[in-house]
N, C-alpha and C positions, 0 to 999 in steps of 0.2 A: 288806795285809801286817800281821801281828800285831806283829812286833818285828824289829829288826836285831841281829845278833849279831856282835861284833867281838873282836879279840885274836889270832885265829888267822891263819896265813899261808896264802894260797891264790892263787898267781899263775901257776903253770905246770903243775900236776897236776890231774887230776880227783879230787876228794875227795867222799865221800858222808857223810851224817849220819843221825842217828836220834833218836827220842824214847825216854825211859826207859819202863819197863813201866806207869807210872802217868800218862804223858803230862804230866809236870810239868817235866821238864828236857829240854834238847837237847844231844846229843853230836856232836862233829865232830872229825875228824883235822886235822892241820896239816902243812904242809911242813916245819915246824921239828922234826918227829918227836914232837910233843906231842899230847895229846888234851884237848879243851876241853869243859867241862860248863857250860851256862848255864841260868839260870832261864828257863822258857818265856815267862812274862808280862813280867818286868822287863828281861830281856836281860842281867842281871848275871852275870859269870863266877863260878861257884860253886867250881870246882876245875879245876886244870890237872894232868893226869897226865904225869909226866916219866919218862924212863928205860925205857919199855916197848919202844920201837923206836929204830932208829938212822937211819932215813930217813923220808920223808913217810908219814903214816898215810893210807891210801887209803880204808878202809872200816870202819865200825863197825856192829855189830848187837847190840842189847840183848836179854838173855834175857827171854822172855815172862812168867816167874814169879819168878825170883830176881834179887837186886840184883847183876847181873854183865853183862859184855859181852865180845864177841869183837872184836878189832881186827886188821886186816891192814895190811901196810906194803909199800912198795917195797923194803924190805930183804929181802923174801922170807919173812917170818915172819907167823904168825897167833898171837895171844895171847889166852887166856881170862883175864879179870881180874875178881875179885870186889871189890865196893865195900864 
């Protein structure tokens, strides 16, 4: 295992994660309705995206070329977010 990533909440839902388009950071949803971004190598939290969803964030997919991702949530929404 390269690194352990902490800070997000994941106890009862299936949540997926992804790498950014340069394979430098890791993104994951959280049951707290937030999205976490970590440095791939150090495991340090770089950013926490708040207010995009109102329930657990179930999935994230990073755009292959642009600095943006789509997230989906158990609140029934999908959101495109540019970084």
